[in-house]
C-alpha positions as CSV (number, residue, x, y, z in Angstrom):
1,M,100.6,106.6,102.8
2,E,99.6,109.7,100.9
3,R,98.9,111.5,104.2
4,L,102.2,110.4,105.7
5,A,104.1,111.4,102.6
6,K,102.5,114.8,102.7
7,D,103.5,115.4,106.3
8,M,107.0,114.1,105.7
9,G,107.4,116.3,102.6
10,G,107.8,113.1,100.5
11,E,111.2,112.2,102.0
12,G,112.8,110.8,105.0
13,D,112.8,107.7,107.3
14,Y,109.6,106.0,108.4
15,V,108.4,102.8,110.1
16,V,105.2,100.7,109.9
17,Y,103.3,99.1,112.8
18,V,100.9,96.2,112.5
19,G,99.0,94.3,115.1
20,T,101.1,91.2,114.7
21,L,103.4,90.0,112.0
22,T,100.7,87.5,111.0
23,T,97.6,89.7,111.1
24,P,96.4,89.2,107.5
25,L,94.6,92.5,106.9
26,H,97.1,94.8,108.7
27,N,99.9,93.2,106.6
28,K,98.0,93.5,103.4
29,W,97.5,97.2,104.1
30,A,101.2,97.6,105.0
31,N,102.3,95.8,101.8
32,A,100.1,98.1,99.7
33,A,101.3,101.2,101.5
34,I,104.9,100.3,101.2
35,A,104.6,99.5,97.5
36,Y,102.7,102.8,97.0
37,Q,105.5,104.7,98.7
38,Q,108.2,103.0,96.7
39,K,106.4,103.8,93.4
40,N,105.3,107.4,94.3
41,F,107.7,108.7,97.0
42,P,111.2,107.3,96.3
43,K,112.9,109.7,98.7
44,M,111.0,108.1,101.6
45,K,112.8,105.1,103.2
46,L,111.3,102.3,105.3
47,V,114.1,101.9,107.8
48,A,113.1,98.5,109.3
49,D,110.6,95.8,108.5
50,R,107.3,96.4,110.2
51,F,106.9,96.3,113.9
52,P,104.2,94.3,115.7
53,G,102.2,95.5,118.7
54,A,99.8,98.0,117.1
55,D,96.9,96.4,118.9
56,E,98.2,97.5,122.3
57,I,98.8,101.1,123.4
58,D,101.5,100.2,125.9
59,T,103.4,97.9,123.4
60,S,103.4,100.5,120.6
61,Q,104.4,103.2,123.0
62,R,107.4,101.2,124.2
63,T,108.3,100.2,120.6
64,T,108.1,103.9,119.6
65,L,110.5,105.0,122.4
66,D,112.9,102.3,121.2
67,V,112.5,103.2,117.5
68,I,113.1,106.9,118.2
69,K,116.4,105.9,119.8
70,A,117.4,103.4,117.1
71,Y,116.5,105.7,114.2
72,P,117.3,109.3,115.1
73,N,116.3,110.6,111.7
74,L,112.8,109.1,111.9
75,R,110.2,111.4,110.4
76,G,107.1,109.2,110.2
77,I,105.1,106.3,111.7
78,L,102.3,104.6,109.8
79,G,100.2,102.4,112.1
80,F,97.7,99.7,111.2
81,G,95.9,98.6,114.3
82,S,93.8,101.1,116.1
83,N,96.0,101.3,119.2
84,G,99.3,101.6,117.4
85,P,99.0,105.3,116.5
86,I,97.7,106.0,120.0
87,G,100.8,104.4,121.7
88,A,103.1,105.9,119.0
89,G,101.5,109.3,119.5
90,N,101.9,109.1,123.3
91,A,105.6,108.4,122.9
92,V,106.1,111.1,120.3
93,R,104.3,113.6,122.6
94,Q,106.3,112.4,125.6
95,Q,109.5,113.0,123.7
96,R,108.2,116.4,122.4
97,L,108.8,115.3,118.8
98,G,105.4,116.1,117.4
99,K,106.7,118.6,114.9
100,K,109.5,116.3,113.7
101,I,107.7,112.9,113.6
102,A,104.3,112.5,111.8
103,V,102.0,109.8,113.1
104,V,99.2,108.5,110.8
105,G,97.1,105.4,110.9
106,T,93.9,103.6,111.8
107,V,92.4,105.0,115.1
108,L,89.2,105.3,117.0
109,P,88.2,109.0,117.1
110,S,87.4,108.9,120.8
111,Q,90.8,107.6,121.7
112,A,92.7,109.9,119.3
113,K,91.0,113.2,120.1
114,S,93.7,114.8,122.2
115,L,96.5,113.5,119.9
116,I,94.8,114.9,116.8
117,A,94.0,118.2,118.6
118,D,97.7,118.9,119.2
119,D,98.8,117.5,115.7
120,T,100.7,114.6,117.1
121,I,98.5,112.3,115.1
122,R,98.2,114.1,111.8
123,E,95.2,112.2,110.6
124,G,93.5,108.9,111.3
125,F,91.5,106.6,109.2
126,L,88.7,104.0,110.0
127,W,85.7,102.4,108.5
128,N,82.3,102.9,110.1
129,P,81.2,99.6,111.7
130,T,77.6,100.7,111.0
131,D,78.4,100.9,107.3
132,A,80.2,97.5,107.5
133,G,77.1,95.9,109.1
134,Y,74.8,97.5,106.7
135,A,76.9,96.3,103.7
136,M,76.7,92.7,105.0
137,V,72.9,92.9,105.3
138,A,72.6,94.6,101.9
139,V,74.7,92.0,100.2
140,A,72.7,89.2,101.8
141,K,69.5,90.8,100.5
142,L,70.9,91.0,97.0
143,V,71.7,87.3,97.3
144,L,68.3,86.4,98.6
145,D,66.7,88.4,95.7
146,G,68.8,86.3,93.3
147,K,70.9,89.2,92.1
148,P,74.4,88.3,90.9
149,I,77.3,89.5,93.0
150,T,79.7,90.6,90.3
151,D,82.3,93.3,90.0
152,G,80.6,96.8,90.0
153,V,77.5,95.6,91.8
154,D,75.7,98.5,93.5
155,V,75.5,98.0,97.2
156,P,72.6,100.3,98.2
157,G,73.8,103.3,100.2
158,L,77.5,102.4,99.8
159,G,78.0,102.6,96.0
160,K,79.6,100.3,93.5
161,A,81.7,97.5,94.9
162,A,84.8,95.8,93.6
163,V,84.1,92.0,93.7
164,E,86.8,89.3,93.7
165,V,84.7,86.1,93.4
166,A,87.7,83.8,93.8
167,G,88.8,85.5,97.0
168,K,85.3,85.9,98.2
169,Q,85.9,89.7,98.7
170,I,83.5,92.5,98.2
171,K,85.0,96.0,98.7
172,V,83.5,99.5,98.8
173,D,85.5,102.7,99.5
174,K,84.0,104.3,102.5
175,I,87.0,105.1,104.6
176,M,86.5,107.9,107.2
177,R,89.1,110.5,107.6
178,I,89.6,111.5,111.2
179,N,91.1,114.9,111.7
180,K,90.3,118.2,113.5
181,E,87.4,119.0,111.2
182,T,85.7,115.6,111.4
183,I,86.5,114.2,114.9
184,D,83.8,115.8,117.0
185,G,81.0,114.6,114.7
186,L,82.4,111.1,114.6
187,I,82.6,111.0,118.4
188,A,79.1,112.3,118.6
189,G,78.1,109.5,116.4
190,G,79.4,106.9,118.8
191,L,82.9,106.4,117.5
């Protein structure tokens, strides 16, 4: 949301895409982003409840073409689902609205390269699957070693983790920023 707000100058109409209206993590991220926007960027306006289809390029592209027609003052699209920003970016590029409408969201670097290169997708975000796999093994090792998994536990190589025992969640902050400066290295690393 911070990146979208930056590209929108902290004001204007935006929409949010999720994989489906029942995809738990996408909707949790969307809820957090919208709440953050309402608290920190009151001049921005979510013009419609979130749109599904961000798991499919063609669906998000068609949705974006419809959204552009329905909301002529649209200035931003925030996509959760790695194909949502790609489809949205394709539609924004097709309509030659890349300077007017900012697209930000979760993307795979290899898919987003040309859209990031021409500033249609302003920035993408993703976690490294290698880090996620490593984290699972590191936590299993901590458990096998009899170490308690409590808030602030150090996950080797990833840092301190926020632990919600009741929800069985262990979180570390290792989000990758995908932009013109980082994209080639991420693609070279297999992403």
